N, C-alpha and C positions, 0 to 999 in steps of 0.2 A: 293190089296196093304195095308199093314199094316201102318197107318199114322205116328205112334210115333216111329218107330224102328230106332237106330242107330243115333240119332241126335247128333252133337257136340256144345260142348260149355255148359254153365251155364243155370242152370234152375232159373228163376226169379219168385219169388212168391209175390203176394201183398195179404194182408188179414190181419185179426185181430191178436193183442196181449192182451192176457188175464191173470189175475190173477184168477186162479179157487180156489174156497172154496168147499171142497168136503164133504158133509154130508152124512154118512153110519149110519142109524138107527140100535140100537142092540136089538130093541125089535119094535112090532107093533106102528105105529105113534099114538099118543093120542093127538087129536086137543083139543087146548084150555088148555093144561098144558103140564108138562115137559115129553119128551122122551130121554131116554139114547142114546148116539150116539158118532160115533168117527168121528171126524173133523179133517181135515188136508187142507193144503195150497200146490200148485203146479203152475208153470207156464203153460199156454195153449193157445187158441184161435187156430181156425181151420186152417187158414193158417200158423201160425206160428208151430204148431204141424206137418203139412205137410212137411213144411221146414227141421224140424230135422229129421224127420223120412226118407226124401229123402238123406239127408246125412249120416243118419245112415246106408244105404244100398249103400253108395258110390258115390253118385251125388254130383258135385259141384254145390252148391246153394247159391244164393242171395236171401235176403228176405228185404222187404220194409213194414214197417208199423208205427204207431204214438202210443206214450205212453205218460203218466204224465211226467213232464219235470225230477221229482224227481226220476224217475225209469229207465231214459235212461241207465245209466252204469250199473245197476243190469241186465236187460234184454240184454244188449249187451253182458255182460260177460257170460250169460246163452247159448245165440247163439253161440258166440266164442267157447265156450268149446264143442258144439256140432257140431263144423264143418261147421257153416253157416256163411256166410259172412253178417252181419246184416247193414241195413241202416234204423235207427231209428229216427225219429223226435220228439222231446219234446215239448209236449203241456203245456204251462203255465196255462192255465185255467181249462181244463178237467183233470181228474185224468184218469190212466191206467183202461181199461176196466176191469171188474169185472162180474164174474158168480159163483151162489152158485147152485151146482150140488147137488140134491138130489138122490143118488144110492139105488135102490130097493134091499133090503137084498135077496131077492128071486132069481132074475134072473139077476142082475147087471145092468138094464135098468136104465136111467137117466131121471130126470126132471130137466130143467134147468130155473133159475131167471136169466136174462141177463141184465147186463146195459154195455154198448158197450163203454161207457166213451171216451177217447181220439179217438179211432177208427172212430169215428162219424165225426172228424173233418178234415181225410185226404184229401188234395187238390192238385191241379197241380204242384205247384212249389215242393212238397214233391215227386215228380216223374219226375225228370228230363231224359233228352235224355241218359244221359250217364250211366242210369241204364240199358239200352238195350245192351251196348257196351258187345261183346262177348257173348251173351246169344243165346243160340240154341232153348228154350221153355220159354213161359210164361205161367203160371198158376194161376188162380184166384179162392179164396174161394167167393162163393156166396154172402158171407155177404158183399163183397165188391161192390155189385150190388144194395143192397136194399136201402141205404140212397141216396136221389137226388143228393147231393153236391158231395158226395166220389163218386157216380156213374159217374158223368160227367168226374171227374178226371181220374178215371180209364178208362172209355172207350176212353177218348183221349189218354192214353198210349196205349190202345189195336190197335187204328189205327195207331199210330207211329211203333208199332210193325210189323203191318201188311205191311207197306211200306218198312220193312227190310226182309219181308217173315219169320217172325218168328212165327211158330205155336202156337196155344192157348188151353189150357185145363180149365174148370171150372168144381167145385164141386157146387151142387146148395146149400147145407148145411142145408137148414131148410125148411120143409113143412108149417112151421107157417109162415115164412117170404115170401114164395112163393105164399100162399094164400093171404096174404096181398097186394101184388104187383100186382097178377093177373097172371094166366097161359099164356094168350096172351102176355101180356106184357114181361114177362120173356123170353118167348120162341123168341120173337122179338130181344132180346140181344144176340142171339146165332149164328147170321149170322157169318159166317166166322169162328165158333169153330171148332177146329178138334176133340178134345175129350171131352165127358160129363163122368161125375163120380155121377150117381145119386144111392141112395139107392132105394128099390123098393118101399117105401111109395112115395117118391120124382117122381119116375118114374110113377106110377100110377097117382098121382096128376097132373104130365106135359102131359099124353097121355089120360086118362080117360079109359086105357085097364088095365085089371087086370092080364092077363097071361105074364109072364116075356118075353117070346119070342115075345109077341105082343108089348109089352112095347118097347123093343129094335128097332122093326120093325118101330114103328112110330116116335121113337126120331131120326133115321138114316135119317128121312126126313129133319131133322135140322142141324145135325153134322155129321162128317166123321164116328166117331166110339163111341161106347157106352160101357163102363164098368159099369154093373150093380152089384151093391151090394145086395146080397140075405139073409145075415145074417146066420141063422143055415143051409140053403141051399147053401151056398157058393157063387159062383159069375157067371156072365154070360158075355161074352166079343163078341161084333158083330162089324163088320166093313162093309161098303157098298160094295156089291159084293161079300162077304164072307161069309163062314159058321159059323154059332154061335159056341163059345166055352164054355161049361159050365165045371166047375169043383166043385166037392163037399167040403163043409167046414171041417177044420180040429177040430178034437175033443178037447175042452178045459173046465177046470172047470173054469166058469165066475166069476171074481171079480168085474170087473169095466169096462163097455163098453165105457168109455169115451175116445175118441182119437181112439178108433178102427176103424173107417171109414178113419180119418187122415192116421192112418199108412198103410192102406190099398191102398190108392191114392198114398203116398209116396214112397211106395215098388212098385208099378206097374210101374210109372213114372221113378224111378231109373232103374229098369231091361231094360225098354224099351230104355232109354237114352244109356244104355250100350250096344244095340243091340240084345238083347235076344228076341224070339219070344213070340208072345200072351200068349201062353199056360203057357210057363215058367214065364212069369210076371205075369201071373194071380194067378199061383201057389205061386209065392213069396208074391203077395198082401195079399193071403188069410192066408198064415203063418203068415204075419206080423200083421194083423187085431186079429188073435187068439192070438198073442204074448202080443198084447196091452190088449185084453179082460181079459188075464188072471194075470194082475197085477194091483196094484192102481195107477192113473193118467194117464195123456194121452201123454206122451212121452216116449221113450226108457229109461230103468233103468241104 
């Protein structure tokens, strides 16, 4: 059985809202002095990006997160314009999260310097029961699980969603944070999770396995289905009791990989919520990831 197929209702996403500052060096980086670069700013945040990509693929999406109080209206307008129903809480003490993203001019890979700002202050009262009304799927960015106080609020929401029989998916989001909290601890948070969206590095870290098929085999002992992002090798889908599905990558001239994984996740969930089978959803996800990698910024143009 394919766990995500044909769900009714909105997708509720809990995750970070970030202001990205993207730095693209125009020459080899010269430490200790000037390096010519192209610098741009754009909205980001893994959960926020996923919400926008979901909406871009036709899903009904509700997003909840926390930003600096001075930025509530700006980010609300961006979400509404993208077709997302935003529930943003303004923080009077912490600013909106910010990330400086250094994009490798060779392969488009990113190095990120992260200040999560107001995202670190999400709390129980920011996640009322009404958020779950008419929701058919709950999705979490892994960043929402790494800070103890935020995790407590989010896991409380997860428990309330379970009482309503709302399925749950998680994107692990960061090998650095997975290492910091510890693999056994993170795996313990996956109890009851339907779908996991790791990339290969995250999957290898979580399982100790190297081969992608062995990675998904090990992860299926914790969750019902796994969608493993393989970068240039495409993606692999596996569900308990079923045959794995592998599809190759789409050729693309990589400009910036920021948001490619978020695009992949959003497109996959949107396709499955619409009732498309795993192969179609995987193809849509790979195409969306390629589209994101071929343009600057983390969201649809």
